[in-house]
All heavy atoms as TSV, in Angstrom:
chain	resi	resn	atom	element	x	y	z
A	1	ASP	N	N	-26.606	70.072	34.453
A	1	ASP	CA	C	-27.949	70.519	34.252
A	1	ASP	C	C	-28.807	70.213	35.463
A	1	ASP	O	O	-29.795	70.876	35.702
A	1	ASP	CB	C	-28.511	69.868	33.005
A	1	ASP	CG	C	-29.384	70.811	32.195
A	1	ASP	OD1	O	-29.741	71.879	32.674
A	1	ASP	OD2	O	-29.685	70.415	31.074
A	2	GLY	N	N	-28.500	69.172	36.185
A	2	GLY	CA	C	-29.268	68.844	37.373
A	2	GLY	C	C	-30.335	67.811	37.114
A	2	GLY	O	O	-30.517	67.312	36.015
A	3	ASN	N	N	-31.078	67.519	38.142
A	3	ASN	CA	C	-32.112	66.498	38.046
A	3	ASN	C	C	-33.517	67.086	38.095
A	3	ASN	O	O	-34.482	66.379	38.316
A	3	ASN	CB	C	-31.926	65.462	39.155
A	3	ASN	CG	C	-32.050	66.072	40.537
A	3	ASN	OD1	O	-32.379	67.242	40.676
A	3	ASN	ND2	N	-31.776	65.269	41.559
A	4	GLY	N	N	-33.642	68.405	37.935
A	4	GLY	CA	C	-34.941	69.047	37.963
A	4	GLY	C	C	-35.439	69.354	39.359
A	4	GLY	O	O	-36.506	69.928	39.530
A	5	ILE	N	N	-34.671	68.953	40.368
A	5	ILE	CA	C	-35.078	69.225	41.756
A	5	ILE	C	C	-34.089	70.225	42.364
A	5	ILE	O	O	-34.360	71.400	42.460
A	5	ILE	CB	C	-35.154	67.938	42.588
A	5	ILE	CG1	C	-36.180	66.972	41.962
A	5	ILE	CG2	C	-35.527	68.241	44.031
A	5	ILE	CD1	C	-36.189	65.602	42.595
A	6	LEU	N	N	-32.934	69.759	42.761
A	6	LEU	CA	C	-31.911	70.628	43.354
A	6	LEU	C	C	-30.550	70.487	42.669
A	6	LEU	O	O	-29.624	71.196	42.998
A	6	LEU	CB	C	-31.747	70.328	44.853
A	6	LEU	CG	C	-32.933	70.660	45.729
A	6	LEU	CD1	C	-32.688	70.199	47.155
A	6	LEU	CD2	C	-33.210	72.153	45.718
A	7	GLY	N	N	-30.416	69.560	41.772
A	7	GLY	CA	C	-29.130	69.333	41.128
A	7	GLY	C	C	-28.586	67.970	41.502
A	7	GLY	O	O	-29.114	67.286	42.368
A	8	THR	N	N	-27.542	67.574	40.829
A	8	THR	CA	C	-26.937	66.275	41.098
A	8	THR	C	C	-25.448	66.434	41.284
A	8	THR	O	O	-24.841	67.404	40.844
A	8	THR	CB	C	-27.172	65.297	39.927
A	8	THR	OG1	O	-26.618	65.861	38.743
A	8	THR	CG2	C	-28.638	65.009	39.724
A	9	GLY	N	N	-24.847	65.472	41.931
A	9	GLY	CA	C	-23.402	65.437	42.071
A	9	GLY	C	C	-22.784	64.731	40.892
A	9	GLY	O	O	-23.471	64.280	39.974
A	10	VAL	N	N	-21.486	64.616	40.919
A	10	VAL	CA	C	-20.781	63.936	39.839
A	10	VAL	C	C	-21.124	62.456	39.838
A	10	VAL	O	O	-21.341	61.868	38.806
A	10	VAL	CB	C	-19.256	64.140	39.971
A	10	VAL	CG1	C	-18.508	63.340	38.923
A	10	VAL	CG2	C	-18.909	65.617	39.862
A	11	THR	N	N	-21.209	61.870	41.012
A	11	THR	CA	C	-21.537	60.452	41.129
A	11	THR	C	C	-22.629	60.270	42.180
A	11	THR	O	O	-22.358	60.029	43.339
A	11	THR	CB	C	-20.306	59.614	41.525
A	11	THR	OG1	O	-19.792	60.132	42.763
A	11	THR	CG2	C	-19.237	59.637	40.479
A	12	PRO	N	N	-23.878	60.394	41.781
A	12	PRO	CA	C	-24.965	60.281	42.751
A	12	PRO	C	C	-25.052	58.903	43.410
A	12	PRO	O	O	-25.675	58.766	44.451
A	12	PRO	CB	C	-26.221	60.584	41.938
A	12	PRO	CG	C	-25.826	60.597	40.519
A	12	PRO	CD	C	-24.343	60.724	40.447
A	13	GLU	N	N	-24.399	57.900	42.852
A	13	GLU	CA	C	-24.413	56.558	43.449
A	13	GLU	C	C	-23.338	56.385	44.514
A	13	GLU	O	O	-23.255	55.362	45.172
A	13	GLU	CB	C	-24.193	55.479	42.375
A	13	GLU	CG	C	-25.236	55.469	41.288
A	13	GLU	CD	C	-24.931	56.462	40.181
A	13	GLU	OE1	O	-23.768	56.839	39.991
A	13	GLU	OE2	O	-25.879	56.879	39.493
A	14	ALA	N	N	-22.475	57.391	44.695
A	14	ALA	CA	C	-21.357	57.273	45.643
A	14	ALA	C	C	-21.871	57.120	47.067
A	14	ALA	O	O	-22.904	57.661	47.441
A	14	ALA	CB	C	-20.457	58.499	45.547
A	15	LYS	N	N	-21.126	56.365	47.843
A	15	LYS	CA	C	-21.425	56.181	49.260
A	15	LYS	C	C	-20.226	56.683	50.050
A	15	LYS	O	O	-19.094	56.607	49.589
A	15	LYS	CB	C	-21.677	54.709	49.568
A	15	LYS	CG	C	-22.890	54.162	48.861
A	15	LYS	CD	C	-23.064	52.700	49.139
A	15	LYS	CE	C	-24.252	52.163	48.352
A	15	LYS	NZ	N	-24.385	50.731	48.496
A	16	ILE	N	N	-20.480	57.165	51.251
A	16	ILE	CA	C	-19.413	57.685	52.103
A	16	ILE	C	C	-19.268	56.788	53.321
A	16	ILE	O	O	-20.255	56.437	53.978
A	16	ILE	CB	C	-19.705	59.128	52.535
A	16	ILE	CG1	C	-19.687	60.035	51.312
A	16	ILE	CG2	C	-18.699	59.598	53.580
A	16	ILE	CD1	C	-20.048	61.462	51.583
A	17	MET	N	N	-18.023	56.403	53.618
A	17	MET	CA	C	-17.695	55.630	54.804
A	17	MET	C	C	-16.892	56.558	55.714
A	17	MET	O	O	-15.702	56.753	55.523
A	17	MET	CB	C	-16.834	54.404	54.420
A	17	MET	CG	C	-16.423	53.543	55.590
A	17	MET	SD	S	-15.192	52.268	55.148
A	17	MET	CE	C	-15.919	51.453	53.757
A	18	ALA	N	N	-17.573	57.169	56.651
A	18	ALA	CA	C	-16.897	58.117	57.551
A	18	ALA	C	C	-16.259	57.344	58.698
A	18	ALA	O	O	-16.935	56.588	59.397
A	18	ALA	CB	C	-17.899	59.119	58.086
A	19	LEU	N	N	-14.961	57.519	58.872
A	19	LEU	CA	C	-14.236	56.863	59.955
A	19	LEU	C	C	-13.568	57.937	60.802
A	19	LEU	O	O	-12.776	58.730	60.299
A	19	LEU	CB	C	-13.178	55.909	59.402
A	19	LEU	CG	C	-13.694	54.810	58.485
A	19	LEU	CD1	C	-12.555	54.006	57.913
A	19	LEU	CD2	C	-14.654	53.903	59.237
A	20	ARG	N	N	-13.887	57.960	62.048
A	20	ARG	CA	C	-13.335	58.960	62.949
A	20	ARG	C	C	-12.232	58.318	63.771
A	20	ARG	O	O	-12.461	57.308	64.450
A	20	ARG	CB	C	-14.435	59.484	63.858
A	20	ARG	CG	C	-13.983	60.589	64.741
A	20	ARG	CD	C	-15.157	61.129	65.519
A	20	ARG	NE	N	-14.708	62.228	66.340
A	20	ARG	CZ	C	-15.508	63.062	66.928
A	20	ARG	NH1	N	-16.803	62.925	66.803
A	20	ARG	NH2	N	-15.028	64.031	67.653
A	21	ILE	N	N	-11.041	58.909	63.731
A	21	ILE	CA	C	-9.939	58.327	64.496
A	21	ILE	C	C	-9.525	59.188	65.680
A	21	ILE	O	O	-8.815	58.725	66.548
A	21	ILE	CB	C	-8.721	58.015	63.604
A	21	ILE	CG1	C	-8.084	59.280	63.067
A	21	ILE	CG2	C	-9.099	57.058	62.491
A	21	ILE	CD1	C	-6.747	59.045	62.388
A	22	LEU	N	N	-9.963	60.452	65.711
A	22	LEU	CA	C	-9.634	61.338	66.826
A	22	LEU	C	C	-10.911	61.871	67.456
A	22	LEU	O	O	-11.933	62.015	66.798
A	22	LEU	CB	C	-8.776	62.512	66.342
A	22	LEU	CG	C	-7.456	62.148	65.662
A	22	LEU	CD1	C	-6.765	63.398	65.146
A	22	LEU	CD2	C	-6.550	61.387	66.611
A	23	ASN	N	N	-10.850	62.212	68.732
A	23	ASN	CA	C	-12.021	62.768	69.401
A	23	ASN	C	C	-12.112	64.277	69.162
A	23	ASN	O	O	-11.330	64.836	68.382
A	23	ASN	CB	C	-11.993	62.434	70.904
A	23	ASN	CG	C	-10.829	63.074	71.640
A	23	ASN	OD1	O	-10.208	64.040	71.173
A	23	ASN	ND2	N	-10.508	62.538	72.811
A	24	ASP	N	N	-13.036	64.929	69.830
A	24	ASP	CA	C	-13.244	66.371	69.642
A	24	ASP	C	C	-12.031	67.207	70.037
A	24	ASP	O	O	-11.924	68.375	69.667
A	24	ASP	CB	C	-14.457	66.848	70.438
A	24	ASP	CG	C	-15.767	66.335	69.877
A	24	ASP	OD1	O	-15.787	65.934	68.696
A	24	ASP	OD2	O	-16.762	66.332	70.612
A	25	PHE	N	N	-11.136	66.629	70.811
A	25	PHE	CA	C	-9.944	67.343	71.274
A	25	PHE	C	C	-8.706	66.986	70.457
A	25	PHE	O	O	-7.592	67.349	70.807
A	25	PHE	CB	C	-9.703	67.056	72.758
A	25	PHE	CG	C	-10.896	67.379	73.612
A	25	PHE	CD1	C	-11.720	66.375	74.076
A	25	PHE	CD2	C	-11.229	68.697	73.902
A	25	PHE	CE1	C	-12.836	66.665	74.847
A	25	PHE	CE2	C	-12.343	69.001	74.670
A	25	PHE	CZ	C	-13.150	67.980	75.143
A	26	GLY	N	N	-8.908	66.257	69.360
A	26	GLY	CA	C	-7.795	65.868	68.504
A	26	GLY	C	C	-6.931	64.775	69.091
A	26	GLY	O	O	-5.763	64.639	68.753
A	27	GLN	N	N	-7.514	63.965	69.981
A	27	GLN	CA	C	-6.773	62.897	70.633
A	27	GLN	C	C	-7.317	61.537	70.210
A	27	GLN	O	O	-8.512	61.387	69.959
A	27	GLN	CB	C	-6.900	63.021	72.158
A	27	GLN	CG	C	-6.403	64.343	72.690
A	27	GLN	CD	C	-6.864	64.592	74.113
A	27	GLN	OE1	O	-7.946	64.183	74.506
A	27	GLN	NE2	N	-6.030	65.275	74.877
A	28	GLY	N	N	-6.420	60.572	70.178
A	28	GLY	CA	C	-6.824	59.202	69.893
A	28	GLY	C	C	-6.926	58.401	71.174
A	28	GLY	O	O	-6.991	58.961	72.265
A	29	ARG	N	N	-6.921	57.099	71.058
A	29	ARG	CA	C	-6.968	56.232	72.232
A	29	ARG	C	C	-5.638	56.294	72.979
A	29	ARG	O	O	-4.593	56.538	72.387
A	29	ARG	CB	C	-7.265	54.799	71.807
A	29	ARG	CG	C	-8.618	54.642	71.141
A	29	ARG	CD	C	-8.982	53.181	70.885
A	29	ARG	NE	N	-7.943	52.419	70.245
A	29	ARG	CZ	C	-7.865	52.185	68.938
A	29	ARG	NH1	N	-8.755	52.677	68.123
A	29	ARG	NH2	N	-6.895	51.451	68.444
A	30	SER	N	N	-5.678	56.031	74.251
A	30	SER	CA	C	-4.457	56.040	75.065
A	30	SER	C	C	-3.452	55.029	74.536
A	30	SER	O	O	-3.819	53.922	74.143
A	30	SER	CB	C	-4.780	55.699	76.520
A	30	SER	OG	O	-5.611	56.680	77.067
A	31	PHE	N	N	-2.201	55.428	74.514
A	31	PHE	CA	C	-1.077	54.579	74.116
A	31	PHE	C	C	-1.121	54.140	72.657
A	31	PHE	O	O	-0.483	53.178	72.272
A	31	PHE	CB	C	-0.954	53.342	75.025
A	31	PHE	CG	C	-0.927	53.682	76.475
A	31	PHE	CD1	C	-2.007	53.399	77.292
A	31	PHE	CD2	C	0.164	54.327	77.027
A	31	PHE	CE1	C	-1.991	53.729	78.638
A	31	PHE	CE2	C	0.191	54.665	78.371
A	31	PHE	CZ	C	-0.893	54.365	79.185
A	32	VAL	N	N	-1.904	54.845	71.835
A	32	VAL	CA	C	-1.976	54.544	70.408
A	32	VAL	C	C	-1.621	55.821	69.654
A	32	VAL	O	O	-2.188	56.878	69.919
A	32	VAL	CB	C	-3.389	54.064	69.994
A	32	VAL	CG1	C	-3.464	53.767	68.511
A	32	VAL	CG2	C	-3.799	52.844	70.805
A	33	THR	N	N	-0.687	55.737	68.722
A	33	THR	CA	C	-0.260	56.927	67.990
A	33	THR	C	C	-1.246	57.244	66.863
A	33	THR	O	O	-2.023	56.385	66.424
A	33	THR	CB	C	1.132	56.746	67.378
A	33	THR	OG1	O	1.054	55.759	66.337
A	33	THR	CG2	C	2.162	56.321	68.417
A	34	THR	N	N	-1.189	58.472	66.402
A	34	THR	CA	C	-2.024	58.876	65.270
A	34	THR	C	C	-1.686	58.039	64.039
A	34	THR	O	O	-2.569	57.684	63.262
A	34	THR	CB	C	-1.836	60.376	64.972
A	34	THR	OG1	O	-2.136	61.115	66.156
A	34	THR	CG2	C	-2.739	60.835	63.854
A	35	VAL	N	N	-0.416	57.714	63.861
A	35	VAL	CA	C	-0.004	56.868	62.737
A	35	VAL	C	C	-0.670	55.503	62.844
A	35	VAL	O	O	-1.186	54.974	61.857
A	35	VAL	CB	C	1.532	56.729	62.656
A	35	VAL	CG1	C	1.938	55.708	61.616
A	35	VAL	CG2	C	2.171	58.073	62.367
A	36	ASP	N	N	-0.694	54.936	64.059
A	36	ASP	CA	C	-1.357	53.640	64.257
A	36	ASP	C	C	-2.841	53.727	63.902
A	36	ASP	O	O	-3.390	52.823	63.270
A	36	ASP	CB	C	-1.222	53.170	65.706
A	36	ASP	CG	C	0.195	52.806	66.088
A	36	ASP	OD1	O	0.978	52.417	65.202
A	36	ASP	OD2	O	0.516	52.914	67.285
A	37	LEU	N	N	-3.478	54.832	64.294
A	37	LEU	CA	C	-4.901	55.013	63.987
A	37	LEU	C	C	-5.123	55.191	62.489
A	37	LEU	O	O	-6.109	54.685	61.937
A	37	LEU	CB	C	-5.448	56.210	64.758
A	37	LEU	CG	C	-5.468	56.052	66.282
A	37	LEU	CD1	C	-5.810	57.377	66.943
A	37	LEU	CD2	C	-6.426	54.959	66.709
A	38	PHE	N	N	-4.221	55.902	61.824
A	38	PHE	CA	C	-4.284	56.057	60.365
A	38	PHE	C	C	-4.195	54.688	59.692
A	38	PHE	O	O	-4.997	54.367	58.813
A	38	PHE	CB	C	-3.156	56.972	59.885
A	38	PHE	CG	C	-2.911	56.909	58.411
A	38	PHE	CD1	C	-3.781	57.502	57.516
A	38	PHE	CD2	C	-1.797	56.255	57.907
A	38	PHE	CE1	C	-3.558	57.444	56.147
A	38	PHE	CE2	C	-1.561	56.194	56.545
A	38	PHE	CZ	C	-2.443	56.783	55.666
A	39	ILE	N	N	-3.245	53.885	60.117
A	39	ILE	CA	C	-3.062	52.556	59.523
A	39	ILE	C	C	-4.285	51.680	59.790
A	39	ILE	O	O	-4.808	51.025	58.884
A	39	ILE	CB	C	-1.769	51.899	60.046
A	39	ILE	CG1	C	-0.557	52.664	59.503
A	39	ILE	CG2	C	-1.709	50.415	59.675
A	39	ILE	CD1	C	0.765	52.280	60.137
A	40	GLU	N	N	-4.772	51.698	61.020
A	40	GLU	CA	C	-5.939	50.890	61.380
A	40	GLU	C	C	-7.170	51.296	60.573
A	40	GLU	O	O	-7.871	50.447	60.019
A	40	GLU	CB	C	-6.214	51.066	62.874
A	40	GLU	CG	C	-7.393	50.301	63.406
A	40	GLU	CD	C	-7.611	50.582	64.882
A	40	GLU	OE1	O	-6.653	50.489	65.666
A	40	GLU	OE2	O	-8.758	50.914	65.240
A	41	SER	N	N	-7.428	52.588	60.486
A	41	SER	CA	C	-8.640	53.046	59.809
A	41	SER	C	C	-8.564	52.875	58.299
A	41	SER	O	O	-9.556	52.491	57.664
A	41	SER	CB	C	-8.947	54.498	60.168
A	41	SER	OG	O	-7.913	55.351	59.730
A	42	THR	N	N	-7.407	53.128	57.700
A	42	THR	CA	C	-7.307	52.979	56.249
A	42	THR	C	C	-7.288	51.504	55.838
A	42	THR	O	O	-7.781	51.164	54.769
A	42	THR	CB	C	-6.086	53.734	55.680
A	42	THR	OG1	O	-4.895	53.302	56.344
A	42	THR	CG2	C	-6.248	55.236	55.830
A	43	THR	N	N	-6.750	50.646	56.695
A	43	THR	CA	C	-6.826	49.211	56.432
A	43	THR	C	C	-8.279	48.768	56.458
A	43	THR	O	O	-8.744	48.040	55.565
A	43	THR	CB	C	-5.994	48.412	57.461
A	43	THR	OG1	O	-4.628	48.787	57.344
A	43	THR	CG2	C	-6.135	46.916	57.249
A	44	TYR	N	N	-9.009	49.217	57.467
A	44	TYR	CA	C	-10.441	48.894	57.557
A	44	TYR	C	C	-11.170	49.383	56.308
A	44	TYR	O	O	-11.958	48.646	55.708
A	44	TYR	CB	C	-11.048	49.519	58.812
A	44	TYR	CG	C	-12.535	49.301	58.910
A	44	TYR	CD1	C	-13.044	48.164	59.529
A	44	TYR	CD2	C	-13.434	50.209	58.359
A	44	TYR	CE1	C	-14.413	47.945	59.604
A	44	TYR	CE2	C	-14.797	50.005	58.427
A	44	TYR	CZ	C	-15.282	48.869	59.044
A	44	TYR	OH	O	-16.629	48.642	59.102
A	45	ALA	N	N	-10.919	50.630	55.936
A	45	ALA	CA	C	-11.603	51.213	54.775
A	45	ALA	C	C	-11.313	50.413	53.513
A	45	ALA	O	O	-12.229	50.059	52.766
A	45	ALA	CB	C	-11.189	52.676	54.600
A	46	ALA	N	N	-10.044	50.129	53.260
A	46	ALA	CA	C	-9.664	49.403	52.045
A	46	ALA	C	C	-10.252	47.994	52.035
A	46	ALA	O	O	-10.703	47.515	50.992
A	46	ALA	CB	C	-8.142	49.344	51.927
A	47	ASN	N	N	-10.252	47.343	53.186
A	47	ASN	CA	C	-10.782	45.978	53.265
A	47	ASN	C	C	-12.301	45.937	53.203
A	47	ASN	O	O	-12.882	44.858	53.075
A	47	ASN	CB	C	-10.285	45.283	54.534
A	47	ASN	CG	C	-8.832	44.896	54.440
A	47	ASN	OD1	O	-8.276	44.739	53.353
A	47	ASN	ND2	N	-8.181	44.766	55.584
A	48	ASN	N	N	-12.946	47.090	53.323
A	48	ASN	CA	C	-14.409	47.141	53.292
A	48	ASN	C	C	-14.936	47.939	52.116
A	48	ASN	O	O	-16.040	48.479	52.159
A	48	ASN	CB	C	-14.930	47.688	54.623
A	48	ASN	CG	C	-14.804	46.657	55.717
A	48	ASN	OD1	O	-15.629	45.763	55.835
A	48	ASN	ND2	N	-13.739	46.755	56.492
A	49	GLY	N	N	-14.142	48.010	51.053
A	49	GLY	CA	C	-14.635	48.521	49.789
A	49	GLY	C	C	-14.342	49.966	49.449
A	49	GLY	O	O	-14.770	50.434	48.396
A	50	ALA	N	N	-13.652	50.699	50.298
A	50	ALA	CA	C	-13.347	52.096	49.965
A	50	ALA	C	C	-12.426	52.151	48.752
A	50	ALA	O	O	-11.455	51.409	48.662
A	50	ALA	CB	C	-12.689	52.799	51.149
A	51	ARG	N	N	-12.753	53.023	47.823
A	51	ARG	CA	C	-11.943	53.186	46.616
A	51	ARG	C	C	-11.154	54.491	46.644
A	51	ARG	O	O	-10.175	54.638	45.941
A	51	ARG	CB	C	-12.841	53.159	45.381
A	51	ARG	CG	C	-13.665	51.893	45.230
A	51	ARG	CD	C	-12.932	50.778	44.618
A	51	ARG	NE	N	-12.377	51.234	43.352
A	51	ARG	CZ	C	-11.447	50.607	42.681
A	51	ARG	NH1	N	-10.974	49.492	43.137
A	51	ARG	NH2	N	-10.990	51.079	41.563
A	52	ILE	N	N	-11.606	55.443	47.434
A	52	ILE	CA	C	-10.936	56.736	47.583
A	52	ILE	C	C	-10.848	57.039	49.069
A	52	ILE	O	O	-11.826	56.878	49.800
A	52	ILE	CB	C	-11.720	57.857	46.863
A	52	ILE	CG1	C	-11.788	57.573	45.368
A	52	ILE	CG2	C	-11.092	59.225	47.146
A	52	ILE	CD1	C	-12.721	58.489	44.616
A	53	ILE	N	N	-9.679	57.465	49.516
A	53	ILE	CA	C	-9.488	57.814	50.925
A	53	ILE	C	C	-8.977	59.237	51.006
A	53	ILE	O	O	-8.008	59.594	50.346
A	53	ILE	CB	C	-8.501	56.847	51.614
A	53	ILE	CG1	C	-9.103	55.441	51.650
A	53	ILE	CG2	C	-8.145	57.342	53.013
A	53	ILE	CD1	C	-8.164	54.371	52.164
A	54	ASN	N	N	-9.640	60.046	51.807
A	54	ASN	CA	C	-9.184	61.396	52.082
A	54	ASN	C	C	-8.756	61.433	53.538
A	54	ASN	O	O	-9.585	61.346	54.435
A	54	ASN	CB	C	-10.302	62.414	51.823
A	54	ASN	CG	C	-9.883	63.821	52.191
A	54	ASN	OD1	O	-8.715	64.085	52.474
A	54	ASN	ND2	N	-10.824	64.725	52.204
A	55	ALA	N	N	-7.483	61.524	53.775
A	55	ALA	CA	C	-6.934	61.600	55.132
A	55	ALA	C	C	-6.167	62.909	55.223
A	55	ALA	O	O	-4.999	62.980	54.849
A	55	ALA	CB	C	-6.033	60.406	55.412
A	56	SER	N	N	-6.834	63.938	55.687
A	56	SER	CA	C	-6.246	65.280	55.693
A	56	SER	C	C	-5.586	65.583	57.036
A	56	SER	O	O	-6.195	66.152	57.927
A	56	SER	CB	C	-7.330	66.311	55.399
A	56	SER	OG	O	-7.909	66.061	54.155
A	57	PHE	N	N	-4.360	65.149	57.156
A	57	PHE	CA	C	-3.584	65.431	58.358
A	57	PHE	C	C	-2.510	66.436	57.999
A	57	PHE	O	O	-2.088	66.522	56.860
A	57	PHE	CB	C	-2.894	64.175	58.893
A	57	PHE	CG	C	-3.833	63.024	59.144
A	57	PHE	CD1	C	-3.696	61.837	58.457
A	57	PHE	CD2	C	-4.849	63.137	60.073
A	57	PHE	CE1	C	-4.543	60.774	58.686
A	57	PHE	CE2	C	-5.708	62.085	60.311
A	57	PHE	CZ	C	-5.547	60.905	59.624
A	58	GLY	N	N	-2.033	67.151	58.977
A	58	GLY	CA	C	-0.958	68.090	58.713
A	58	GLY	C	C	0.234	67.812	59.601
A	58	GLY	O	O	0.092	67.681	60.810
A	59	SER	N	N	1.389	67.679	58.993
A	59	SER	CA	C	2.619	67.470	59.754
A	59	SER	C	C	3.796	67.635	58.813
A	59	SER	O	O	3.696	67.375	57.619
A	59	SER	CB	C	2.655	66.073	60.367
A	59	SER	OG	O	3.892	65.861	61.015
A	60	SER	N	N	4.894	68.074	59.354
A	60	SER	CA	C	6.102	68.169	58.543
A	60	SER	C	C	7.017	66.970	58.782
A	60	SER	O	O	8.051	66.836	58.144
A	60	SER	CB	C	6.855	69.462	58.862
A	60	SER	OG	O	7.205	69.487	60.239
A	61	ALA	N	N	6.619	66.088	59.696
A	61	ALA	CA	C	7.435	64.917	60.020
A	61	ALA	C	C	7.211	63.806	58.994
A	61	ALA	O	O	6.085	63.570	58.559
A	61	ALA	CB	C	7.088	64.411	61.411
A	62	TYR	N	N	8.287	63.129	58.620
A	62	TYR	CA	C	8.210	61.982	57.711
A	62	TYR	C	C	7.911	60.738	58.531
A	62	TYR	O	O	8.462	60.533	59.609
A	62	TYR	CB	C	9.528	61.803	56.953
A	62	TYR	CG	C	9.542	60.562	56.103
A	62	TYR	CD1	C	8.943	60.551	54.850
A	62	TYR	CD2	C	10.127	59.390	56.557
A	62	TYR	CE1	C	8.938	59.416	54.067
A	62	TYR	CE2	C	10.130	58.243	55.780
A	62	TYR	CZ	C	9.534	58.266	54.533
A	62	TYR	OH	O	9.519	57.132	53.769
A	63	SER	N	N	7.027	59.890	58.026
A	63	SER	CA	C	6.706	58.636	58.693
A	63	SER	C	C	6.849	57.495	57.702
A	63	SER	O	O	6.083	57.399	56.741
A	63	SER	CB	C	5.277	58.669	59.236
A	63	SER	OG	O	4.896	57.367	59.650
A	64	SER	N	N	7.821	56.628	57.959
A	64	SER	CA	C	7.995	55.466	57.078
A	64	SER	C	C	6.795	54.528	57.193
A	64	SER	O	O	6.403	53.894	56.215
A	64	SER	CB	C	9.295	54.728	57.394
A	64	SER	OG	O	9.316	54.290	58.739
A	65	SER	N	N	6.174	54.473	58.375
A	65	SER	CA	C	4.983	53.634	58.548
A	65	SER	C	C	3.840	54.126	57.677
A	65	SER	O	O	3.126	53.330	57.063
A	65	SER	CB	C	4.539	53.629	60.011
A	65	SER	OG	O	5.535	53.066	60.826
A	66	GLU	N	N	3.647	55.448	57.622
A	66	GLU	CA	C	2.596	55.996	56.768
A	66	GLU	C	C	2.887	55.720	55.300
A	66	GLU	O	O	1.975	55.384	54.542
A	66	GLU	CB	C	2.450	57.499	56.987
A	66	GLU	CG	C	1.756	57.858	58.277
A	66	GLU	CD	C	1.660	59.363	58.474
A	66	GLU	OE1	O	2.267	60.132	57.691
A	66	GLU	OE2	O	0.967	59.771	59.413
A	67	MET	N	N	4.133	55.868	54.900
A	67	MET	CA	C	4.492	55.620	53.500
A	67	MET	C	C	4.273	54.153	53.133
A	67	MET	O	O	3.791	53.851	52.037
A	67	MET	CB	C	5.938	56.038	53.221
A	67	MET	CG	C	6.135	57.544	53.229
A	67	MET	SD	S	5.000	58.466	52.154
A	67	MET	CE	C	5.375	57.796	50.553
A	68	LEU	N	N	4.615	53.247	54.036
A	68	LEU	CA	C	4.368	51.819	53.784
A	68	LEU	C	C	2.869	51.554	53.652
A	68	LEU	O	O	2.438	50.777	52.801
A	68	LEU	CB	C	4.962	50.962	54.902
A	68	LEU	CG	C	6.480	50.845	54.916
A	68	LEU	CD1	C	6.953	50.155	56.202
A	68	LEU	CD2	C	6.965	50.089	53.691
A	69	GLN	N	N	2.070	52.222	54.487
A	69	GLN	CA	C	0.616	52.048	54.403
A	69	GLN	C	C	0.080	52.594	53.093
A	69	GLN	O	O	-0.765	51.970	52.448
A	69	GLN	CB	C	-0.077	52.730	55.597
A	69	GLN	CG	C	-1.570	52.596	55.608
A	69	GLN	CD	C	-2.059	51.171	55.848
A	69	GLN	OE1	O	-1.284	50.241	56.043
A	69	GLN	NE2	N	-3.366	50.991	55.830
A	70	ILE	N	N	0.562	53.752	52.686
A	70	ILE	CA	C	0.125	54.340	51.415
A	70	ILE	C	C	0.493	53.416	50.253
A	70	ILE	O	O	-0.320	53.187	49.353
A	70	ILE	CB	C	0.719	55.748	51.231
A	70	ILE	CG1	C	0.059	56.703	52.241
A	70	ILE	CG2	C	0.543	56.243	49.806
A	70	ILE	CD1	C	0.746	58.034	52.387
A	71	ASP	N	N	1.685	52.842	50.293
A	71	ASP	CA	C	2.080	51.892	49.243
A	71	ASP	C	C	1.160	50.679	49.252
A	71	ASP	O	O	0.762	50.169	48.204
A	71	ASP	CB	C	3.536	51.452	49.435
A	71	ASP	CG	C	4.520	52.556	49.099
A	71	ASP	OD1	O	4.148	53.525	48.398
A	71	ASP	OD2	O	5.680	52.462	49.542
A	72	TRP	N	N	0.814	50.185	50.457
A	72	TRP	CA	C	-0.103	49.033	50.554
A	72	TRP	C	C	-1.464	49.401	49.986
A	72	TRP	O	O	-2.076	48.620	49.251
A	72	TRP	CB	C	-0.203	48.580	52.001
A	72	TRP	CG	C	-1.141	47.413	52.175
A	72	TRP	CD1	C	-0.880	46.100	51.919
A	72	TRP	CD2	C	-2.505	47.482	52.598
A	72	TRP	NE1	N	-1.999	45.351	52.159
A	72	TRP	CE2	C	-3.007	46.169	52.589
A	72	TRP	CE3	C	-3.345	48.528	52.988
A	72	TRP	CZ2	C	-4.313	45.867	52.955
A	72	TRP	CZ3	C	-4.653	48.217	53.362
A	72	TRP	CH2	C	-5.121	46.903	53.329
A	73	LEU	N	N	-1.945	50.599	50.334
A	73	LEU	CA	C	-3.246	51.043	49.824
A	73	LEU	C	C	-3.237	51.124	48.303
A	73	LEU	O	O	-4.192	50.714	47.649
A	73	LEU	CB	C	-3.621	52.398	50.424
A	73	LEU	CG	C	-3.969	52.381	51.918
A	73	LEU	CD1	C	-3.973	53.798	52.473
A	73	LEU	CD2	C	-5.301	51.682	52.159
A	74	LYS	N	N	-2.153	51.641	47.747
A	74	LYS	CA	C	-2.031	51.706	46.276
A	74	LYS	C	C	-2.088	50.306	45.667
A	74	LYS	O	O	-2.703	50.103	44.629
A	74	LYS	CB	C	-0.725	52.391	45.880
A	74	LYS	CG	C	-0.719	53.882	46.115
A	74	LYS	CD	C	0.637	54.447	45.715
A	74	LYS	CE	C	0.755	55.914	45.982
A	74	LYS	NZ	N	2.093	56.439	45.643
A	75	SER	N	N	-1.452	49.349	46.332
A	75	SER	CA	C	-1.445	47.976	45.801
A	75	SER	C	C	-2.842	47.356	45.829
A	75	SER	O	O	-3.137	46.445	45.061
A	75	SER	CB	C	-0.467	47.102	46.588
A	75	SER	OG	O	-1.002	46.725	47.858
A	76	LYS	N	N	-3.712	47.860	46.728
A	76	LYS	CA	C	-5.094	47.368	46.814
A	76	LYS	C	C	-5.961	47.972	45.706
A	76	LYS	O	O	-7.087	47.528	45.494
A	76	LYS	CB	C	-5.701	47.719	48.168
A	76	LYS	CG	C	-5.050	47.070	49.370
A	76	LYS	CD	C	-5.513	45.668	49.591
A	76	LYS	CE	C	-6.937	45.652	50.104
A	76	LYS	NZ	N	-7.451	44.314	50.323
A	77	GLY	N	N	-5.457	49.007	45.057
A	77	GLY	CA	C	-6.207	49.650	43.973
A	77	GLY	C	C	-7.017	50.805	44.466
A	77	GLY	O	O	-7.938	51.285	43.893
């Protein structure tokens, strides 16, 4: 129904923690892999209160490091 002004979201109390791991050219820091940046940023997010993480990367390659991180994130709740 909205709030009588412009409408409301599902959770108007939600906060967003935007973490940028790549630059405008899709590159990370020198000598650091995208997987390393994913692990670093999601660890930071989880340790600083993030409850939902959207990491929209595309690749057909399997990464055991990413899977271990996802399992760790799940264990954090």
